[in-house]
N, C-alpha and C positions, 0 to 999 in steps of 0.2 A: 592367379591373382592372390596366392599367399606370399608372404615374406620369406626372408632367408631361413630363420630359425624353424618356422613351420615347415618349409620344405625338408629340412634336415631332420626334424622330429618324425615326420612321415616316413622318410627314408630309413631311418634307424629302426623304427617300429617294424617296417617291412623284413629287414634283414635279422631283426630279433625274432621274428616268427618263421622266417624262412632263410636261414644262413646259407643255405646251398644255392640261392639264385644267382649270385655273382662270385667270382673269385677274387677280384680286385676291388676291395671295398672302397677305398679312398677315391679311385677313379669313378666309381659309381655315384659317391657322395658328391663329387665335384660336378658331375654331370646333373644332379638334381638341383643345383642352384645356378648353374651355367646360362639358362636363357636369360636370367634377368641382368647378366652382366652386360647386356646390349645398351644398357643406360649409360655406360661409360664411353661409349662410341662417341668420338667427337662429331658434333653436329646431328646427334641423333634425333630422330623425330618419331612421332607416334607409330607410323608405318613401319619403322624398323623393328620396334618392339612387337607389332602384329605379326610381322614376316617371321621372326624367329620363334614365336609362339604358335605358328600355323594358323593365324587368325585374320590374315589380310582379307580385307573386304567384309569381315564379321564384326558388328559393333557390340559393345557390351549389352545393349538392350535387346538384341535380337539373337545372341548366341544360343539361348535355350530353345529357340523356335526350331522345331523337328528338321526343317530343310536345311537350316544353318548348321545345326549339329551333325547332320548327315555329311555336310562338306567337310566339317572339322574331323570327322571320324575317318573319312576317306584319306584325309591328309596324314593322319596317324598312321594309318596302314602303309602309306607310301613311305613315311619315315621308317617304319619298321623294316619294311622290304629293302630300302636302300642303305640305311645307315646301321642297322643291326644285323639282318640277315647276310649282307654281302660284305660285312666287315671281318677281316682276317686276323687282325690285331686284338687279342683278347682283352687286353687293357682299354683300348678304344671302344670296344664293343660294350664294356661295362659302363664306361663313360656314357655312351649313347643310350644304354638301358636306364641310366639315372636321369639323362635328359628327357626321355619318354615319361618317366615317373613324375617329373616336373609337370609336363604337359596335362597328364591325366589328373594330377592333383588339382591344377588350376580349374579344370573342368568341373571337378567334384565341388571345390570351393564355390564356383559360381551358382551352383545349384542348391548350395546350403548356406555357408556363411554369408555371402553377398545378398542372397535372397532373404536372410533373416534380418540383415541390417536394413535392407530396403522396406520390409514390412514394418519394422520398427519406427522407421522415419516417416513413413506415409501420413500418420496422424498430425504430424508437424507441418505438413505441406512442403516436405523436402523432396523434390523430384529426381527420379533417376537420371544420371549423366550430368546434372547440374554441379557446379562447383562446390556448394555446401555439402552435397551428397559425397562427392569425392573426398573431401577434407574428413568427413564422418568415417568413411571407409578406411582412409589411410591411418587414422586414429586407432581404430578397432584393430588393424592389422598389426600395427606397431605394439599395441597392448598384447596382442597374442604373442608376438616374439619375446616381449619382456617377460611374460609369464612363463614361456617355454624356458627360456635362458635361466630363469631363476629356479624353476621347480623340477628341472630335469638335468641334474648334474652330467649325465652321460651326453646330452645333446650340447651342453655348454662345452665340455671337453672336445667334443667332436668339432664344434664350430672353430675353436681356437686352434686345433691341430690343422684344420684345413687352411686357415687363414695364414699359417706360417710355412707352408709347403710350396715348393716351385711348382708353376702351372705346367703340365706335361701334355695337356689335351687341349683340343679345340675342333670346331666344325668349319673348315674353310669356306668362306662365303657367307656364312652365318654368324658365328661366334668365334672371333679371333684370340688367340692367346693374350694379346695386349688387353682386350676387354676384361678378360678374367683377372689378369694381373692387377689392373687398376681397381677393378670391383672388390677383390680381396682385401686390398689396402683400405678402400673406402669403408666396406662393411666393419672391419675391424677397428679403424681409427676414428671414423666419423659417425657411422650409423649407430653401432652399439653404445658409445658413450653418450649419445644424445637421445636415446630412448630410455633414460633413467627411470622415469616413472610415468609413463603414459597411462592415463585413466580410462579404462574401457567403460563406455557408456551403455553399451548394449550387450555384448557378449560376455558370459560369465565363465568363470574357470573351468567348470565341469564341461561346458559346451565345447571349449577347446580341446579338452582332454577327449571328449567324445568325437570331435572332428578328427583328430589324429587316427583314433581307432577305426572309424568309418572308413577313412581313406585307404588305410592299409588294408582293410577287409575287402574293399572293392578292387583294389589294384593286384593283389596278390593272384587271384584266379586269372586275370588278363596275362600276367606275366608267366603264369604255369602254362597257359594255352599257347603263348607265342615262343617260348624259350626252349 
């Protein structure tokens, strides 16, 4: 549930703390934004996004419920077993590790940033899952990206470098190369130019910085355990 720059900021922070986790960094970074490229699939529907995020059959409102989170966590383990442990190509493996980081980042976001926004909007009578709530969330996520793009030159440099590179990875049946190629072009030419100055109404800058640190802190021990 994070946006492009937030995912890259988390990925960058992880490797800043643990540069030995992967060998092919740009493969890893591409993986951390790959799941959201499903949006560029022609005729994509909500279930397509749920499928590539391992959340098919799990709504936003119920994801934090223990039984639903247990389903999601089992799917993460299956992903690790199939796409990471069995992968022989080291570059593709690092791409898949990045993909896993994306999924775990969304999980942490759901229980922190999204929850923070929901609680802030409750007094206004804005309900979870309703269109006004979705618009507020989109605004906050874009504001997060705008802040990270402009406050962290290393993340901005990483973003523009990735956007200009040829796509060498995919997950056949989930994320095809054409989805990533279209998305890289859209993120660079359409998304970033149009989030010139979104105004955060809820999240403060220090909370965004804290989120990046929290996610890296939580994910690194998981990666240490499985890699």
